[in-house]
C-alpha positions as CSV (number, residue, x, y, z in Angstrom):
1,M,-137.4,-58.4,85.1
2,A,-136.8,-61.5,82.7
3,L,-133.0,-61.4,83.6
4,C,-133.2,-60.8,87.3
5,V,-135.3,-64.7,87.4
6,L,-133.0,-66.2,84.6
7,L,-129.6,-65.4,85.9
8,P,-130.6,-66.4,89.7
9,L,-131.7,-69.7,87.9
10,I,-128.8,-70.9,86.1
11,V,-126.9,-69.6,89.5
12,V,-129.3,-72.4,91.3
13,V,-128.2,-75.1,88.2
14,H,-124.8,-74.7,88.4
15,T,-124.5,-74.5,91.8
16,A,-126.6,-78.0,92.4
17,L,-124.9,-79.5,89.4
18,S,-121.3,-78.8,91.2
19,S,-121.3,-81.8,93.7
20,G,-119.2,-79.7,95.9
21,S,-116.6,-77.7,93.5
22,A,-117.9,-74.7,95.8
23,A,-117.3,-74.6,99.7
24,P,-120.6,-75.8,101.3
25,Q,-121.3,-72.0,103.1
26,H,-120.6,-70.9,99.4
27,A,-122.9,-72.8,98.1
28,V,-125.8,-71.8,100.9
29,A,-125.2,-68.1,100.4
30,L,-125.3,-68.4,96.3
31,Y,-128.8,-70.3,97.0
32,A,-129.8,-67.2,99.5
33,L,-128.4,-64.5,97.0
34,A,-130.0,-66.2,93.9
35,A,-133.6,-66.5,96.1
36,A,-133.2,-62.6,97.2
37,V,-132.9,-61.6,93.8
38,A,-135.3,-63.7,92.1
39,L,-138.6,-63.9,94.4
40,P,-138.9,-59.9,94.6
41,A,-138.0,-59.7,91.0
42,P,-142.0,-59.5,90.0
43,L,-142.4,-56.3,91.7
44,L,-140.3,-54.4,89.1
45,L,-143.7,-55.1,87.2
46,L,-145.4,-52.7,89.8
47,V,-142.6,-50.0,89.0
48,P,-144.0,-47.1,86.7
49,I,-141.3,-46.9,83.9
50,A,-143.0,-44.6,81.5
51,R,-143.1,-42.1,84.7
52,V,-139.8,-43.0,85.7
53,V,-138.1,-42.0,82.2
54,R,-140.2,-38.8,82.1
55,H,-138.9,-37.8,85.7
56,P,-136.1,-35.1,85.6
57,H,-134.2,-37.5,87.8
58,G,-135.2,-40.6,86.3
59,R,-131.8,-41.3,84.8
60,W,-130.6,-42.2,88.6
61,F,-133.0,-45.4,88.6
62,F,-131.4,-47.0,85.5
63,D,-127.8,-46.1,86.7
64,I,-128.4,-47.5,90.2
65,W,-130.0,-50.7,88.6
66,E,-127.0,-50.9,86.4
67,G,-124.7,-50.6,88.9
68,T,-126.7,-52.9,91.4
69,G,-126.5,-55.9,88.5
70,V,-122.8,-55.2,88.3
71,A,-122.3,-55.5,91.8
72,L,-124.5,-58.7,91.8
73,V,-122.5,-60.6,89.2
74,A,-119.3,-59.4,90.5
75,T,-120.5,-61.3,94.5
76,F,-121.9,-64.5,92.4
77,A,-118.3,-64.8,90.6
78,L,-116.6,-64.2,94.1
79,L,-118.9,-67.1,95.8
80,D,-118.0,-69.3,92.8
81,G,-114.5,-69.3,93.0
82,G,-113.5,-65.7,91.1
83,V,-113.0,-65.3,87.4
84,H,-112.7,-68.8,86.6
85,S,-116.6,-69.0,87.6
86,P,-118.6,-69.2,84.5
87,F,-120.8,-66.5,86.2
88,V,-118.3,-64.2,85.2
89,M,-120.0,-64.5,81.6
90,F,-123.0,-62.6,83.1
91,F,-121.1,-59.4,82.6
92,Y,-121.8,-59.7,78.7
93,V,-125.2,-60.3,79.3
94,L,-125.4,-56.8,81.1
95,L,-123.6,-55.2,78.2
96,P,-126.3,-55.8,75.4
97,H,-129.0,-55.0,78.0
98,A,-127.4,-51.9,78.7
99,A,-126.8,-51.3,74.9
100,L,-130.8,-51.5,74.5
101,S,-131.2,-48.7,77.4
102,Y,-128.7,-46.1,77.4
103,P,-126.9,-43.6,74.7
104,P,-123.5,-44.5,73.2
105,L,-122.0,-42.3,75.9
106,G,-123.9,-44.5,78.6
107,M,-123.4,-47.8,77.1
108,L,-119.5,-46.7,77.6
109,I,-120.2,-45.9,81.0
110,A,-121.9,-49.1,81.7
111,G,-119.0,-50.9,80.0
112,A,-116.4,-49.8,81.9
113,G,-118.3,-50.6,85.1
114,N,-118.4,-54.1,83.7
115,I,-114.8,-54.2,83.4
116,A,-114.1,-52.6,86.7
117,G,-116.8,-55.4,88.3
118,Y,-114.5,-58.2,86.2
119,L,-111.3,-56.7,87.5
120,T,-112.8,-56.3,91.1
121,V,-113.1,-60.3,91.2
122,G,-110.1,-61.0,89.5
123,L,-108.1,-58.8,92.3
124,V,-109.9,-59.9,95.2
125,A,-110.2,-63.6,94.4
126,G,-106.7,-63.7,93.3
127,D,-107.1,-67.2,91.0
128,A,-106.1,-65.8,87.8
129,S,-102.5,-64.3,86.1
130,P,-102.0,-60.4,84.6
131,Q,-102.5,-62.3,81.2
132,H,-105.5,-63.7,82.0
133,L,-107.2,-60.7,83.9
134,L,-105.7,-58.6,80.5
135,A,-107.3,-61.0,77.7
136,G,-110.8,-60.9,80.2
137,V,-110.5,-56.8,80.1
138,L,-109.7,-56.7,76.9
139,A,-112.7,-58.9,75.8
140,L,-115.1,-56.5,77.6
141,A,-113.9,-53.8,76.2
142,A,-114.0,-55.0,72.5
143,A,-118.2,-56.0,73.6
144,T,-118.7,-52.9,75.1
145,V,-117.4,-50.9,71.8
146,V,-119.8,-53.5,69.7
147,C,-122.5,-52.5,72.1
148,A,-122.0,-48.9,72.0
149,Y,-122.2,-48.8,68.5
150,A,-125.2,-51.3,68.5
151,S,-126.6,-48.2,71.2
152,H,-125.8,-45.7,68.3
153,N,-127.9,-47.5,65.6
154,H,-130.6,-48.1,68.1
155,V,-130.7,-44.3,69.1
156,L,-130.8,-43.3,65.1
157,V,-133.7,-46.0,64.4
158,Y,-135.7,-44.4,67.6
159,R,-135.2,-40.9,66.6
160,R,-136.3,-41.3,62.9
161,T,-139.4,-43.4,64.2
162,A,-140.2,-40.8,66.5
163,A,-140.0,-38.2,64.0
164,F,-142.1,-40.7,61.3
165,A,-144.6,-40.7,64.3
166,R,-144.6,-36.8,64.5
167,Q,-145.2,-36.9,61.5
168,L,-148.1,-39.0,60.8
169,A,-149.8,-37.1,64.0
170,L,-149.2,-34.0,62.0
171,L,-150.8,-35.4,59.0
172,A,-153.5,-36.8,60.8
173,E,-154.7,-33.7,62.2
174,R,-154.1,-30.9,59.6
175,D,-155.3,-30.6,56.2
176,G,-152.8,-31.6,53.6
177,L,-153.6,-28.6,51.2
178,T,-153.7,-25.5,53.5
179,G,-151.8,-26.6,56.6
180,C,-155.1,-25.9,58.8
181,L,-156.1,-28.5,61.4
182,N,-158.8,-30.8,59.8
183,H,-162.3,-30.9,60.4
184,R,-162.3,-33.5,62.9
185,T,-159.5,-31.9,64.8
186,F,-160.8,-28.5,64.6
187,H,-163.7,-29.5,66.2
188,A,-162.1,-31.3,69.3
189,R,-160.0,-27.9,70.0
190,L,-163.6,-26.3,70.0
191,Q,-164.9,-28.7,72.2
192,A,-162.0,-27.9,74.7
193,E,-162.0,-24.4,74.3
194,A,-165.7,-24.5,74.9
195,V,-165.2,-26.3,78.3
196,V,-163.6,-23.0,79.7
197,T,-165.7,-20.6,78.2
198,D,-167.8,-18.3,80.6
199,T,-168.4,-14.3,81.0
200,T,-164.5,-13.5,81.7
201,H,-163.5,-16.0,79.0
202,P,-165.4,-15.3,75.5
203,L,-165.1,-17.7,72.4
204,S,-165.4,-16.1,69.5
205,L,-165.7,-18.1,66.0
206,L,-165.3,-16.9,62.2
207,I,-166.6,-19.0,59.3
208,V,-165.1,-18.0,56.5
209,D,-166.1,-19.3,53.0
210,V,-164.6,-18.1,49.6
211,D,-166.7,-16.5,47.2
212,D,-168.2,-18.2,44.1
213,F,-165.4,-20.7,44.5
214,K,-167.0,-22.9,41.8
215,S,-166.7,-20.1,39.3
216,V,-162.9,-19.4,40.1
217,N,-162.6,-23.3,39.3
218,D,-164.4,-23.1,36.2
219,T,-162.7,-19.8,34.8
220,H,-158.9,-20.2,36.5
221,G,-158.3,-24.2,36.5
222,H,-158.4,-26.4,39.6
223,P,-154.9,-25.8,40.4
224,T,-155.9,-22.0,40.7
225,G,-158.6,-22.8,42.9
226,D,-156.1,-24.8,45.3
227,E,-154.1,-21.8,45.2
228,V,-156.6,-19.6,46.5
229,L,-157.7,-22.1,49.2
230,R,-153.8,-22.3,50.4
231,L,-154.0,-18.6,50.1
232,V,-157.1,-18.4,52.5
233,G,-155.1,-20.7,55.0
234,Q,-152.1,-19.1,55.0
235,S,-153.9,-15.6,56.0
236,L,-155.7,-17.4,58.8
237,V,-152.7,-18.7,60.4
238,E,-151.0,-15.3,59.5
239,L,-153.6,-13.4,61.7
240,S,-153.8,-16.3,63.9
241,R,-152.4,-15.9,67.8
242,A,-150.5,-18.9,69.4
243,E,-154.2,-19.7,71.2
244,D,-155.8,-19.1,67.9
245,T,-156.9,-22.5,65.8
246,A,-157.4,-22.2,62.3
247,G,-159.3,-25.0,60.7
248,R,-160.6,-26.3,57.2
249,L,-163.9,-27.4,57.8
250,G,-164.3,-28.8,54.1
251,G,-164.5,-27.7,50.6
252,D,-164.1,-24.0,50.4
253,E,-165.1,-23.3,54.3
254,F,-162.6,-22.2,56.5
255,A,-162.6,-21.2,60.4
256,L,-160.9,-19.6,63.2
257,L,-161.6,-19.9,66.6
258,L,-160.3,-17.0,69.1
259,P,-160.3,-17.9,72.7
260,D,-160.7,-15.1,75.3
261,T,-161.7,-12.8,72.4
262,P,-164.6,-10.6,72.7
263,L,-167.1,-9.6,69.5
264,P,-165.4,-6.1,68.8
265,R,-162.0,-7.8,68.5
266,A,-163.4,-11.0,66.5
267,T,-164.8,-8.3,63.9
268,A,-161.7,-6.6,63.9
269,V,-159.9,-9.9,63.2
270,A,-162.4,-10.7,60.7
271,E,-162.0,-7.9,58.5
272,R,-158.6,-7.8,58.6
273,L,-158.5,-11.3,57.7
274,R,-161.2,-10.4,54.4
275,V,-159.1,-7.5,53.1
276,Q,-156.0,-9.2,53.3
277,V,-157.6,-12.3,51.1
278,R,-159.2,-9.6,48.5
279,E,-156.0,-8.0,48.1
280,R,-153.7,-11.6,47.8
281,A,-156.0,-13.3,45.7
282,A,-157.1,-10.1,43.2
283,R,-155.5,-11.4,40.3
284,Y,-158.0,-14.2,40.9
285,G,-160.9,-12.2,41.7
286,A,-161.3,-14.4,44.6
287,T,-162.8,-12.6,47.7
288,V,-164.3,-14.2,51.4
289,S,-167.5,-14.2,53.2
290,V,-167.1,-14.0,57.1
291,G,-169.6,-14.8,59.8
292,I,-168.6,-13.8,63.2
293,A,-170.5,-15.0,66.3
294,T,-169.1,-15.4,70.0
295,T,-170.5,-16.4,73.1
296,T,-170.4,-17.0,76.9
297,Q,-171.8,-20.1,77.5
298,R,-170.2,-23.2,78.8
299,S,-169.9,-25.8,76.1
300,D,-172.0,-24.3,73.7
301,T,-170.4,-25.2,70.4
302,A,-173.8,-26.3,68.6
303,G,-174.9,-22.5,69.2
304,L,-171.9,-21.0,68.4
305,L,-171.6,-22.8,65.5
306,A,-175.2,-22.1,64.1
307,A,-174.6,-18.6,65.0
308,A,-171.8,-18.1,62.6
309,D,-172.9,-19.9,60.1
310,R,-176.0,-17.7,59.8
311,A,-174.0,-14.7,59.8
312,V,-171.9,-15.8,56.9
313,Y,-175.0,-16.3,55.1
314,R,-176.1,-12.9,55.5
315,A,-172.9,-11.3,54.6
316,K,-173.2,-13.3,51.0
317,N,-176.9,-12.8,50.5
318,A,-175.8,-8.8,51.3
319,G,-173.3,-9.2,48.4
320,R,-170.2,-11.0,49.4
321,D,-166.9,-9.8,50.1
322,R,-168.0,-8.5,53.6
323,T,-168.3,-9.6,57.2
324,A,-171.3,-10.2,59.2
325,G,-171.6,-10.4,63.2
326,P,-174.4,-12.2,65.0
327,D,-177.4,-10.8,64.1
328,D,-176.8,-7.1,63.3
329,G,-176.1,-7.2,59.3
330,P,-173.0,-6.8,57.5
331,G,-169.9,-5.7,59.0
332,P,-168.0,-2.6,57.9
333,Q,-166.2,-3.3,54.6
334,E,-164.9,-0.6,51.8
335,P,-166.8,-0.9,48.8
336,H,-167.2,-4.0,47.1
337,R,-164.9,-4.6,44.1
338,A,-165.4,-8.3,42.9
339,P,-166.2,-8.6,39.3
340,P,-169.8,-9.9,39.1
341,R,-170.2,-13.6,38.9
342,A,-172.2,-15.7,37.1
343,A,-173.8,-17.9,40.2
344,T,-177.1,-16.2,41.3
345,S,-176.9,-18.3,45.0
346,P,-174.6,-18.1,47.7
347,S,-171.8,-20.5,47.8
């Protein structure tokens, strides 16, 4: 928008100071064209640029804008006398604007448009020798190549910045050790799924707690404890469908959110998880207890969390390395093979 106001203002000032160098009718035309460009320019602020950029045909808007700019510069120059008019310099102003708006190929096309506009002015006005036109074309071509290179660098910087922003967003929502969603993001996802829960779309939740995790750390060291946590997180992710959500709630406690999943299916997933963790962590003697809860009530996050939490403590109190449903005692499991623990209270 700034160029749509600034360039017409330059036209007005130049025309006013020319003191008759342009024919009167041309001066009036220059004033009228400058006003026609500058006065509606603030309306550009109403254009939803972000929506236009995302639209499948949004590129047409910017191509038409660029083409209109070239046509206006050519018209100003013709009304002011031809290629000897200072308004020809506006072609060079359009080039860096295009470099910031287009990728390199688009920049080259925009540069070709400016060169075509310049040649049109020279040929229609007939006020320049072939040598003069050639020098102008070469200068614009050189400026186009420089701006295309600048556009290339701009695209690289944009891609690196976008990749860095995506990485930051990923780090902000995921636990750095296990790759599961962190506490805040998991609960946000839980809230979103709970809103669409009803009798035809049950929502199940598994709370997963590593048995005697303090004993694992004390016996094998904290690096081994971290490896056990990574193993649990990996198992959760592997057993998840695309619509499921694995999260680390904190410490040695994890959760798996299962949309559109009734209790029997959630129980089967919990059992597969328990067995897989025990087999993979056998050399560390690590196991997990899993609490299962299911709701069909909309937005019942508090009730779902409380039921799953009670279930996991029932599983621990029943001997650990097992699953437990809502209020029906421990779920099915193989014989308990975990080595005896020093601790006597659930953890």
